[in-house]
C-alpha positions in Angstrom: 23.2 -57.0 -128.4 22.3 -58.2 -132.0 19.5 -59.6 -131.1 18.1 -57.0 -129.2 19.0 -54.5 -132.2 16.8 -57.2 -134.5 14.0 -56.5 -132.2 14.5 -52.6 -132.5 14.4 -53.1 -136.2 11.1 -54.8 -136.4 9.6 -52.3 -133.9 10.9 -49.4 -136.4 9.2 -51.3 -139.2 6.1 -51.4 -137.3 6.3 -48.0 -136.3 7.0 -46.8 -140.2 3.8 -48.7 -140.8 1.6 -47.0 -138.3 2.3 -44.0 -139.2 1.3 -44.5 -142.8 -1.9 -46.4 -141.7 -2.7 -43.7 -139.0 -2.2 -40.8 -141.8 -4.2 -42.5 -144.6 -6.9 -43.8 -142.0 -7.5 -40.8 -140.5 -7.1 -38.8 -143.8 -10.1 -41.4 -145.4 -12.0 -40.4 -142.1 -11.5 -36.6 -142.3 -12.7 -36.7 -145.9 -16.0 -38.3 -144.9 -16.7 -35.2 -142.6 -15.2 -33.1 -145.4 -17.8 -34.1 -148.1 -15.5 -36.0 -149.9 -13.4 -32.7 -151.4 -10.6 -34.2 -152.0 -8.8 -30.3 -152.2 -8.8 -30.9 -148.5 -5.9 -33.3 -148.7 -3.5 -30.8 -148.8 -4.9 -29.1 -145.7 -4.4 -32.6 -143.9 -1.2 -33.6 -145.2 0.0 -30.5 -144.5 -1.0 -30.6 -140.9 0.1 -34.1 -140.5 3.6 -33.1 -141.7 3.8 -29.8 -139.4 2.5 -31.8 -136.3 4.8 -34.9 -136.8 7.8 -32.8 -137.6 7.1 -30.8 -134.4 7.2 -33.8 -132.5 10.1 -34.8 -134.0 12.0 -32.0 -132.8 10.7 -30.6 -129.8 9.2 -33.8 -128.2 12.0 -36.3 -129.4 14.6 -34.2 -128.5 14.0 -35.1 -124.8 15.7 -38.3 -125.7 19.2 -37.2 -125.3 18.8 -36.3 -121.7 16.5 -39.8 -120.9 18.2 -42.7 -119.4 14.8 -45.1 -119.8 14.9 -44.4 -123.8 13.6 -48.0 -124.2 10.7 -47.6 -122.0 9.5 -44.0 -122.9 9.6 -45.4 -126.6 7.5 -48.0 -125.2 5.1 -45.7 -123.3 5.4 -42.9 -126.6 4.3 -45.8 -128.7 1.0 -47.2 -126.2 0.0 -43.4 -126.1 0.4 -42.9 -130.0 -2.4 -46.2 -130.5 -4.7 -44.9 -127.8 -4.6 -41.4 -129.3 -5.2 -42.9 -132.4 -7.8 -44.7 -131.4 -9.7 -41.6 -130.1 -8.8 -39.7 -133.0 -11.0 -41.9 -135.2 -14.0 -41.7 -132.3 -13.5 -37.8 -132.8 -13.6 -37.2 -136.5 -17.1 -38.6 -135.6 -17.6 -35.5 -133.6 -16.4 -32.7 -135.7 -19.8 -31.8 -137.0 -21.8 -32.4 -133.8 -19.4 -30.0 -131.9 -19.6 -27.3 -134.5 -22.8 -27.4 -134.7 -23.1 -28.7 -138.7 -26.2 -30.3 -139.8 -26.5 -33.8 -141.3 -26.2 -33.0 -145.4 -24.2 -29.8 -144.6 -21.0 -28.8 -145.9 -18.1 -27.2 -144.1 -16.0 -24.3 -145.0 -12.5 -24.4 -145.4 -11.2 -22.9 -142.2 -13.1 -25.2 -140.3 -11.7 -27.9 -142.4 -8.2 -26.6 -141.2 -8.6 -26.1 -137.5 -10.6 -29.4 -137.3 -8.3 -31.7 -138.7 -5.3 -29.7 -137.0 -6.5 -30.8 -133.8 -7.6 -34.4 -134.6 -4.5 -35.2 -136.0 -2.4 -33.2 -133.3 -2.0 -36.1 -130.9 -1.2 -39.0 -133.3 1.2 -36.8 -135.3 3.3 -35.5 -132.4 3.6 -39.0 -131.0 4.7 -40.4 -133.9 7.1 -37.8 -135.0 8.6 -38.3 -131.3 8.5 -42.1 -131.8 10.9 -41.5 -135.0 14.0 -39.4 -133.0 13.9 -42.0 -129.9 14.4 -44.7 -132.4 17.3 -43.3 -133.9 18.4 -42.9 -130.6 17.8 -46.3 -129.5 19.5 -47.2 -132.4 22.6 -45.4 -132.1 22.6 -47.2 -128.6 23.1 -50.7 -130.1 25.3 -49.4 -132.7 28.6 -48.9 -133.5 30.2 -45.5 -133.2 30.7 -45.0 -137.0 27.3 -45.9 -137.8 24.9 -44.1 -139.4 21.6 -44.3 -137.1 19.5 -41.6 -138.7 19.8 -43.1 -142.5 19.6 -46.7 -141.4 16.3 -45.9 -139.4 15.0 -43.9 -141.9 15.8 -46.8 -144.5 13.2 -49.4 -141.4 11.1 -46.7 -141.4 10.4 -46.6 -145.0 9.9 -50.3 -145.7 7.1 -50.1 -142.9 5.6 -47.3 -144.8 5.6 -49.4 -148.2 4.2 -52.1 -146.5 1.8 -49.8 -144.4 0.8 -48.3 -148.1 0.0 -52.0 -149.4 -1.9 -52.9 -146.2 -4.0 -49.9 -146.5 -5.3 -50.5 -150.4 -5.4 -54.4 -150.2 -6.4 -54.9 -146.6 -7.4 -52.7 -144.3 -9.6 -50.5 -146.0 -11.7 -53.0 -148.3 -12.3 -55.3 -145.3 -12.0 -53.5 -141.9 -13.8 -50.3 -140.8 -11.8 -47.5 -139.2 -11.8 -48.5 -135.7 -10.9 -52.0 -136.5 -8.0 -51.2 -138.2 -7.0 -48.7 -135.4 -7.7 -51.3 -132.4 -5.9 -54.3 -134.4 -2.8 -51.5 -135.0 -2.7 -51.3 -131.5 -2.8 -54.7 -130.7 0.2 -55.0 -132.9 2.0 -52.1 -131.5 1.6 -53.5 -128.2 3.0 -57.0 -128.8 5.8 -55.1 -130.2 6.4 -53.3 -126.5 6.3 -56.4 -124.9 8.8 -58.0 -127.3 11.1 -54.7 -126.6 10.8 -55.1 -123.2 10.9 -58.8 -122.3 14.6 -58.6 -122.2 14.0 -56.0 -119.4 12.0 -57.8 -116.9 14.6 -58.7 -114.7 15.9 -55.0 -114.2 13.6 -54.2 -111.5 10.2 -53.4 -110.3 9.5 -50.1 -112.9 10.2 -52.5 -116.1 7.8 -55.1 -114.6 5.1 -52.6 -114.0 5.2 -51.5 -117.5 5.2 -55.1 -119.0 2.3 -55.7 -116.6 0.6 -52.6 -117.9 1.0 -53.2 -121.7 0.3 -57.1 -121.4 -2.9 -55.3 -120.0 -3.7 -53.6 -122.7 -2.9 -56.7 -125.2 -5.6 -58.4 -123.1 -8.2 -56.0 -123.0 -7.6 -54.7 -126.7 -7.9 -58.7 -127.8 -11.1 -59.1 -126.2 -12.8 -56.0 -127.3 -11.7 -57.2 -131.2 -12.9 -60.6 -130.4 -16.1 -60.3 -128.4 -17.7 -57.3 -130.7 -16.9 -54.7 -128.4 -15.2 -52.6 -131.2 -18.7 -53.1 -133.6 -20.3 -51.5 -130.4 -18.0 -48.6 -130.3 -18.6 -48.4 -134.1 -22.4 -47.9 -133.9 -21.9 -46.0 -131.1 -19.8 -43.6 -132.6 -22.1 -43.6 -136.1 -24.7 -42.7 -134.1 -23.6 -39.8 -132.5 -22.0 -38.3 -135.8 -25.5 -38.8 -137.5 -27.1 -37.3 -134.6 -29.4 -39.7 -133.4 -30.6 -40.7 -136.8 -31.4 -44.6 -137.5 -28.4 -45.6 -139.6 -28.9 -48.8 -141.0 -26.1 -48.9 -142.9 -22.3 -47.6 -143.0 -19.4 -48.8 -145.1 -16.6 -47.4 -146.9 -15.7 -48.2 -150.6 -13.1 -47.6 -153.1 -15.3 -44.3 -153.8 -16.0 -42.9 -150.5 -18.6 -43.5 -147.8 -22.2 -44.8 -147.9 -24.1 -44.3 -145.3 -28.0 -45.3 -145.3 -30.5 -43.9 -142.6 -34.2 -45.4 -142.4 -37.2 -43.7 -141.0 -40.6 -45.5 -141.0 -39.8 -46.9 -144.0 -38.5 -44.3 -146.2 -34.5 -44.6 -146.8 -32.0 -41.9 -147.5 -28.5 -43.1 -149.3 -25.5 -40.5 -148.2 -22.6 -40.4 -150.2 -19.7 -38.7 -148.3 -22.4 -37.7 -146.0 -24.3 -35.7 -148.6 -27.9 -37.0 -149.2 -28.6 -38.8 -153.0 -31.0 -40.8 -152.9 -34.5 -41.1 -151.1 -37.0 -44.3 -152.0 -39.3 -44.9 -151.8 -40.6 -41.2 -151.6 -38.1 -39.0 -153.9 -37.8 -35.4 -154.1 -41.0 -35.7 -156.7 -41.1 -32.0 -157.9 -37.0 -32.0 -158.3 -37.3 -35.5 -160.2 -40.5 -34.6 -162.4 -38.9 -31.4 -163.6 -35.7 -33.1 -164.4 -36.7 -35.9 -166.3 -40.1 -34.9 -167.4 -39.0 -31.5 -169.2 -36.3 -32.9 -171.5 -37.8 -35.7 -172.3 -41.0 -33.7 -173.4 -38.7 -31.7 -175.1 -37.7 -34.6 -177.5 -40.4 -35.8 -179.6 -39.8 -39.4 -180.0 -37.2 -40.6 -177.2 -36.3 -44.1 -177.3 -32.6 -44.5 -176.1 -31.9 -43.0 -172.2 -28.8 -42.9 -170.4 -28.5 -42.0 -166.7 -25.4 -41.7 -165.3 -25.2 -41.8 -161.6 -28.3 -41.4 -159.5 -30.7 -42.8 -161.6 -32.2 -45.1 -158.5 -34.7 -43.3 -156.5 -37.1 -41.6 -158.8 -35.4 -41.0 -162.0 -35.8 -44.1 -163.9 -39.3 -44.4 -162.7 -39.7 -41.2 -164.3 -38.3 -41.9 -167.4 -40.2 -45.2 -167.7 -43.5 -43.2 -167.9 -43.0 -42.1 -171.1 -44.2 -45.0 -173.6 -41.7 -44.4 -176.1 -38.8 -45.2 -174.4 -37.6 -48.4 -175.2 -34.2 -48.9 -172.8 -32.6 -47.0 -170.2 -29.0 -47.8 -169.5 -28.3 -46.7 -166.0 -24.2 -46.9 -165.1 -23.4 -46.3 -161.6 -19.6 -46.1 -160.6 -20.1 -47.9 -157.0 -20.9 -51.1 -157.1 -22.0 -50.9 -153.8 -24.2 -48.4 -153.9 -26.0 -51.1 -156.2 -25.7 -53.9 -153.6 -27.5 -51.7 -151.0 -30.2 -50.8 -153.2 -31.1 -54.7 -153.2 -30.5 -55.3 -149.6 -32.9 -52.0 -148.6 -35.5 -52.8 -151.2 -38.5 -50.7 -151.7 -41.0 -50.8 -154.2 -39.9 -47.5 -156.0 -36.6 -48.9 -156.5 -37.2 -52.5 -157.2 -39.6 -51.6 -160.0 -37.0 -49.1 -161.5 -34.1 -52.1 -161.1 -35.6 -55.1 -162.3 -37.6 -53.3 -165.1 -36.9 -55.5 -168.2 -36.4 -52.3 -170.1 -33.6 -51.2 -167.6 -29.9 -52.7 -167.7 -27.7 -51.5 -165.1 -23.8 -51.0 -165.3 -21.7 -51.2 -162.3 -19.2 -48.9 -164.0 -17.9 -45.4 -164.2 -19.9 -43.2 -166.3 -16.7 -41.8 -167.9 -15.9 -45.2 -168.3 -19.1 -46.0 -170.1 -19.0 -43.6 -172.5 -15.1 -43.9 -173.6 -16.1 -47.9 -174.2 -19.7 -48.0 -175.3 -20.4 -47.3 -179.2 -24.4 -46.7 -178.2 -25.9 -43.7 -179.1 -28.8 -42.0 -176.8 -31.5 -39.5 -177.2 -30.9 -38.5 -174.1 -28.4 -38.5 -171.3 -29.0 -37.5 -167.5 -26.1 -36.5 -165.2 -27.2 -37.6 -161.8 -24.9 -36.2 -160.3 -25.6 -33.0 -158.1 -22.9 -30.4 -158.2 -19.3 -30.5 -158.8 -18.6 -30.2 -155.1 -15.4 -32.6 -155.3 -12.8 -33.7 -158.1 -15.0 -37.3 -158.3 -18.5 -35.1 -159.2 -16.4 -32.1 -161.0 -15.4 -35.5 -163.8 -19.3 -34.4 -164.8 -19.4 -30.9 -165.6 -16.4 -30.5 -167.7 -15.3 -29.7 -171.4 -13.7 -32.9 -171.8 -16.8 -35.0 -170.5 -19.5 -32.9 -172.6 -17.5 -33.3 -175.6 -17.3 -37.3 -175.0 -21.2 -37.0 -174.1 -21.6 -34.9 -177.5 -20.1 -38.2 -179.3 -22.3 -40.3 -177.8 -25.6 -38.5 -178.4 -27.7 -38.8 -181.6 -28.5 -36.1 -183.8 -31.0 -34.2 -182.0 -30.2 -35.7 -178.5 -29.9 -33.7 -175.5 -27.8 -33.8 -172.4 -29.8 -32.9 -169.3 -27.9 -31.5 -165.4 -28.8 -30.0 -162.7 -26.9 -27.0 -160.8 -27.8 -25.5 -157.0 -29.5 -22.6 -158.0 -31.8 -19.7 -156.4 -34.6 -17.1 -157.5 -34.1 -15.1 -154.2 -30.5 -15.4 -152.6 -28.2 -14.4 -155.7 -24.7 -14.1 -154.2 -21.8 -14.1 -156.7 -20.2 -17.6 -155.9 -23.6 -19.1 -157.1 -23.5 -17.1 -160.3 -20.2 -17.8 -161.2 -20.8 -21.4 -160.8 -23.9 -21.6 -162.8 -22.3 -19.1 -165.3 -19.2 -21.0 -165.5 -20.6 -24.8 -166.5 -23.2 -22.5 -168.6 -20.3 -21.6 -170.8 -18.4 -24.4 -170.6 -21.6 -26.3 -172.4 -21.7 -23.6 -174.7 -18.6 -24.2 -175.9 -19.1 -27.7 -176.9 -22.8 -27.6 -177.9 -24.5 -25.6 -180.7 -27.6 -24.7 -178.4 -28.2 -24.3 -174.5 -31.5 -23.8 -172.4 -31.7 -23.2 -168.8 -34.8 -23.3 -167.0 -34.0 -21.7 -163.5 -35.7 -22.9 -160.1 -35.3 -22.5 -156.6 -33.1 -24.7 -155.6 -32.1 -26.2 -158.8 -31.6 -25.1 -162.1 -32.7 -27.5 -165.0 -29.7 -27.5 -167.7 -30.2 -28.6 -171.5 -27.8 -28.8 -174.0 -27.7 -30.0 -177.5 -26.9 -29.7 -181.2 -30.2 -29.4 -182.5 -32.8 -26.4 -182.1 -35.1 -27.6 -180.6 -34.6 -26.8 -177.1 -34.5 -23.4 -177.7 -37.5 -23.3 -179.4 -39.5 -25.4 -177.2 -43.1 -23.8 -176.0 -45.1 -24.8 -172.9 -48.3 -25.3 -175.4 -46.3 -28.1 -177.5 -45.1 -29.6 -174.3 -48.6 -29.8 -173.1 -50.0 -31.5 -175.7 -47.3 -34.0 -175.5 -47.8 -34.4 -172.0 -51.3 -35.5 -173.0 -50.7 -37.8 -175.9 -48.2 -40.0 -173.5 -50.3 -40.1 -170.9 -47.9 -39.2 -168.4 -49.6 -38.5 -164.8 -47.6 -36.6 -162.8 -48.1 -34.5 -159.1 -46.4 -31.7 -159.7 -46.3 -30.9 -163.2 -49.9 -29.2 -164.2 -50.1 -27.2 -167.2 -49.7 -23.7 -165.4 -46.2 -25.0 -163.7 -45.2 -25.7 -166.9 -46.5 -22.7 -168.2 -44.4 -21.0 -166.0 -41.3 -22.8 -165.9 -41.2 -22.1 -169.9 -42.2 -18.5 -169.8 -39.6 -16.6 -172.0 -38.8 -14.1 -169.0 -36.8 -16.8 -167.2 -34.6 -16.9 -170.1 -34.0 -13.3 -169.5 -33.5 -13.4 -165.9 -31.0 -16.3 -166.2 -29.3 -14.1 -168.5 -29.2 -10.9 -166.3 -27.9 -13.3 -163.4 -25.0 -14.6 -165.2 -24.1 -11.5 -167.2 -21.3 -10.1 -164.8 -19.9 -13.6 -163.7 -17.3 -15.9 -164.4 -16.9 -17.0 -168.3 -14.4 -19.3 -167.5 -14.1 -23.0 -168.6 -14.2 -25.8 -166.5 -11.7 -28.6 -167.7 -10.9 -32.0 -166.1 -7.1 -30.5 -164.8 -8.7 -26.9 -163.8 -11.6 -27.6 -161.9 -12.9 -24.0 -161.5 -16.8 -25.2 -161.0 -14.9 -26.9 -157.9 -13.8 -23.9 -157.1 -17.1 -21.9 -157.3 -18.6 -24.5 -155.5 -16.3 -24.0 -152.5 -16.7 -20.6 -152.2 -20.4 -20.9 -152.1 -19.9 -23.0 -149.4 -17.6 -20.9 -147.5 -20.1 -17.9 -148.0 -22.6 -19.9 -146.9 -20.8 -21.6 -143.7 -17.6 -19.0 -143.3 -18.8 -15.4 -144.8 -16.1 -14.1 -143.0 -13.4 -16.4 -144.7 -15.9 -16.8 -147.6 -15.2 -13.0 -148.7 -11.2 -13.5 -148.6 -11.4 -16.9 -150.2 -13.2 -15.2 -153.3 -10.4 -13.0 -154.0 -7.8 -16.0 -154.6 -9.5 -16.8 -158.1 -7.4 -14.0 -159.1 -4.2 -16.1 -158.8 -2.4 -16.0 -161.7 1.0 -17.0 -163.1 1.6 -13.6 -164.1 1.3 -12.3 -160.6 2.9 -15.2 -159.7 6.1 -14.5 -161.4 6.2 -11.0 -160.3 6.2 -12.4 -157.3 9.2 -14.9 -157.4 11.4 -12.2 -159.6 11.3 -10.1 -156.0 13.2 -12.8 -154.5 16.4 -12.7 -156.2 16.5 -8.9 -155.9 15.6 -9.1 -152.3 18.8 -11.7 -151.6 20.7 -9.4 -153.6 20.0 -6.5 -151.6 20.3 -8.5 -148.5 24.0 -9.8 -149.3 25.1 -6.2 -150.0 23.4 -4.8 -146.7 25.0 -7.9 -144.8 27.9 -7.7 -142.9 28.9 -11.1 -143.6 28.3 -13.5 -146.4 24.7 -14.5 -146.3 24.1 -18.1 -147.5 20.7 -18.1 -148.7 20.2 -20.1 -152.0 20.4 -23.4 -150.4 17.6 -22.9 -147.4 15.5 -21.4 -150.3 16.3 -23.9 -152.8 15.2 -26.3 -149.8 12.3 -24.8 -149.1 10.7 -24.7 -152.7 12.0 -28.4 -152.8 9.5 -29.1 -150.1 6.5 -27.1 -151.7 7.6 -29.3 -154.7 7.2 -32.5 -153.3 3.9 -31.1 -151.6 2.6 -30.1 -154.4 3.4 -33.4 -156.6 1.7 -35.8 -154.6 -1.6 -33.3 -154.6 -1.2 -33.4 -158.7 -0.9 -37.1 -158.4 -3.9 -37.5 -156.5 -5.7 -34.9 -158.6 -4.9 -36.2 -161.4 -5.6 -39.6 -160.5 -8.9 -39.2 -159.0 -10.0 -37.3 -162.2 -9.3 -40.0 -164.4 -10.6 -42.7 -162.3 -12.4 -41.4 -159.7 -11.4 -43.6 -156.8 -8.3 -42.3 -155.4 -9.4 -43.4 -151.9 -8.7 -46.8 -152.7 -5.1 -45.8 -153.9 -4.2 -43.0 -152.0 -1.8 -45.4 -149.4 0.0 -46.7 -152.2 0.3 -43.4 -154.1 1.6 -41.4 -150.5 4.0 -44.8 -149.6 5.6 -44.7 -153.4 6.4 -41.0 -153.4 8.3 -41.3 -149.7 9.7 -44.9 -150.9 11.3 -42.5 -153.4 12.3 -39.7 -150.9 14.1 -42.0 -149.3 15.8 -43.8 -152.3 16.8 -40.5 -153.4 18.4 -39.3 -149.8 20.3 -42.9 -150.0 21.6 -42.9 -153.2 22.8 -39.5 -152.8 24.4 -40.0 -149.7 26.2 -43.1 -151.1 27.3 -40.8 -153.7 28.8 -38.4 -151.2 30.4 -41.0 -149.2 31.7 -43.1 -152.7 33.9 -40.0 -153.9 31.5 -39.0 -156.6 33.1 -37.0 -159.1 31.0 -34.2 -159.5 31.0 -31.4 -156.9 28.0 -31.3 -154.4 27.1 -27.3 -155.7 27.5 -28.4 -159.3 25.0 -31.4 -158.0 22.3 -29.4 -156.5 22.2 -27.3 -159.4 21.5 -30.2 -162.0 18.9 -31.7 -159.7 17.1 -28.1 -159.9 17.4 -28.5 -163.5 15.7 -31.9 -163.3 12.9 -30.8 -161.2 12.2 -27.8 -163.5 12.0 -30.3 -166.4 10.4 -32.5 -164.3 7.6 -30.0 -163.1 6.8 -29.2 -167.0 6.5 -33.1 -168.2 3.9 -34.1 -165.1 1.2 -32.1 -167.3 1.7 -33.1 -170.8 1.8 -37.2 -169.2 -1.2 -36.7 -167.5 -3.3 -34.9 -170.2 -2.0 -38.2 -172.3 -3.1 -40.5 -169.9 -6.6 -38.8 -169.8 -7.0 -38.7 -173.7 -5.9 -41.8 -174.9 -6.3 -44.4 -171.8 -9.8 -45.6 -173.3 -10.0 -49.0 -172.1 -9.4 -51.4 -169.1 -6.3 -52.5 -169.8 -4.6 -48.8 -170.8 -6.1 -47.5 -167.4 -4.3 -51.0 -165.7 -1.5 -49.6 -167.3 -1.8 -46.0 -166.8 -1.9 -46.9 -162.6 1.6 -48.3 -162.6 2.3 -45.0 -164.5 1.0 -42.8 -161.6 3.0 -44.8 -158.9 6.3 -44.6 -160.9 5.5 -40.7 -161.6 5.1 -40.4 -157.7 8.0 -42.6 -157.0 9.9 -40.0 -159.3 8.8 -37.4 -157.9 10.0 -38.5 -154.3 13.3 -39.1 -155.4 14.2 -35.8 -156.6 12.6 -34.4 -153.8 14.7 -36.8 -151.3 18.0 -36.7 -153.7 18.4 -32.8 -152.9 18.5 -33.1 -149.0 21.8 -34.9 -147.9 23.8 -32.4 -150.1 22.2 -29.4 -148.7 23.2 -30.9 -145.7 26.8 -31.4 -147.1 27.5 -27.9 -148.7 26.3 -26.1 -145.2 28.4 -28.4 -143.1 31.1 -27.6 -145.2 30.5 -23.7 -144.8 31.3 -24.2 -141.0 28.3 -24.6 -139.8 27.6 -26.8 -137.0 26.0 -30.3 -137.7 22.5 -29.1 -135.0 22.4 -25.6 -137.1 22.2 -26.8 -140.2 19.6 -29.5 -139.9 17.5 -27.8 -138.2 17.8 -24.7 -140.5 17.1 -26.7 -143.6 14.4 -29.1 -141.9 12.5 -26.1 -140.9 13.1 -24.6 -144.7 12.0 -28.1 -145.9 9.0 -28.4 -143.7 7.8 -24.4 -144.1 7.6 -25.1 -147.9 5.5 -28.5 -147.9 3.1 -26.9 -145.1 2.4 -23.7 -147.7 2.6 -26.3 -150.5 -0.5 -28.4 -148.6 -2.2 -25.1 -147.4 -2.5 -23.3 -150.7 -2.1 -26.0 -153.2 -5.0 -28.0 -153.0 -7.6 -25.0 -152.3 -6.0 -22.4 -154.6 -3.3 -23.5 -156.8 -4.8 -26.8 -158.7 -8.3 -25.6 -159.1 -7.2 -21.9 -160.3 -4.1 -22.2 -162.1 -4.8 -25.9 -163.0 -2.8 -28.8 -163.3 -0.4 -27.5 -166.1 -0.7 -24.0 -164.4 0.7 -25.4 -160.8 3.1 -27.3 -162.3 4.7 -24.2 -163.9 4.1 -22.4 -161.2 6.8 -24.9 -159.5 9.3 -24.5 -162.1 9.4 -21.0 -162.3 9.9 -21.1 -158.4 13.1 -23.7 -159.3 14.2 -21.7 -161.9 14.3 -18.3 -159.2 16.2 -20.9 -156.6 18.4 -21.8 -159.5 18.9 -18.1 -160.4 19.7 -17.3 -156.9 22.5 -20.1 -156.1 24.3 -19.1 -159.5 24.3 -15.6 -158.3 26.1 -16.1 -155.3 29.8 -15.7 -154.6 32.3 -18.1 -155.7 33.6 -20.0 -152.9 30.3 -19.4 -150.4 30.0 -23.0 -149.7 33.2 -25.2 -149.2 32.3 -28.4 -150.5 34.1 -31.4 -148.6 
């Protein structure tokens, strides 16, 4: 019996390991499809939570009637493993099935239902495995043991190991299909170990053993013979709709895919075209580079932050006054691939003696470098995600300002149109315009069909530029261009365009885009929804009206509603604890998103750390539950209801302190060593958030059980409350609260919610909860 119990414990560890790995790998695969938009993480995590709970409750409860629990557990494990392999393949089919073209983005509603369908079998099966493992462990334990608690501990240990393995082994060294196939082999091996003692029990177990053994052999052959690689390349071909993908690889910063056609290479970052070589987008590059360089009387030191290769650096080098070009590119893999697939354009750019290439985050380069520049080009196309939004915020522009010479100019581009003038595009351009205006003394925008060119400086030269002066400099510098004809420059600099742009943004958002309040990304998302999900886009646009004032009024209605319900009820209602647990579930999901949000804003590579951050939160939740359960079992002196209220107050305080911590890290972590220490703080914050969330659940169970409520009813009610709160937090937290209210406003909203639940509990009649 003891030997079998040890095998079951190993199976539970592997189950926790498999669940975390599956969640993180599918999250990364879906993020590629969703153009790297981190706000979709909330939607994905919420759907995973919902489906896993469904499997745990509805599928898993069949275990009570099962007479072959071990075989059923094995069957579910095999199905989970196969479903995971299939799910990874299906993520590559989302865009083709939705009719979305390569490079085209997906709206919020397609994000929701496509992630729900992809996760459906994997999450439900993994949830059912937890319930089955609890019952199997109980069958092998003493009657007075607590099987669910022990299983939870073993699963959490597996989860922590899975987070570490994802971060340092699977993600850096294997692509997703390789990882899930090896994970399936591990699960098949565990199933064989579990079923080995039953091989003498009859034909049924023998047949299952043979089937699982066959799957192990077939899977091993596929992994070692190169068949998995062929599946991988076939899936990529389907995903990229027949294009010639010569390279496809994840990095700590996202996914890079390289497409080749007759010697022309296109580099896609998370599915969005970023670099074209050897033939770039000539009109866009020439306008983006030459007009700002011609505005400056004598540009010598130039800095390019991202997107320099593929035409921008080449165009800068045409100006004879330029002595040096610093090029900071965050992802070293992109630089490696530019060398692996050389073209005359990129080779000449990256090997020119005037060019110095730095594989470093652009923001970190500005923080650590003491150089000053005549021009700084922001090569990020648009604030489409948190990683990109970092280059369009007031904090970033202030950092840029500190690295510019007195007459220096910062240059960036945004999506624009001279004909398609929707409100979402206006708000995006207006927000960045006013953000730049809040930092720099002078600002000039040159509208265009496709791209608007923004120039900002503390010197007035950009506001007084005129076509004759620029044409004279173009001739004096002997610069050859294909599209910068005299008439073209005169048209671009016509004063009427300044008036046109002023009218364009006149009635649009004047809100500033901050690091921890990425409104520009929200406007970019509304723009996508208007293009690709028009019906939902109109609704999504209304979310900008969300504010703390309206939220406070809505929350104030809860105590009033509870008071009315209690007065109208025939018998006493215990509303406070379920509402508080729902609020705690909401807070737990928001804490996870806030940590991910802040990490990506500060570092820009949350994809490589997301496994550790999620595992730390889950470990904290398990530790909190265990500590509270141990305290209750050990006869803690503090009454459970009083302790529950105290935890409510601690959660309020924690919510209000979180923004201060992240703002301090963002402001003062100015070196590599400081940033390393700050990463450890992120793990501790995740752990602490999970600890507070996990600590309340056993107390809530104790209070309800002491109120003469059945065990199954109590567990179902409180688990449903927790699940509902977490799901709502995931759905609205990522796409509404964090971008619109910002990190501080979102944390304040959690504090307000917990204040309300504290008031409701405190106002309930004495003796409503019998504390046993």
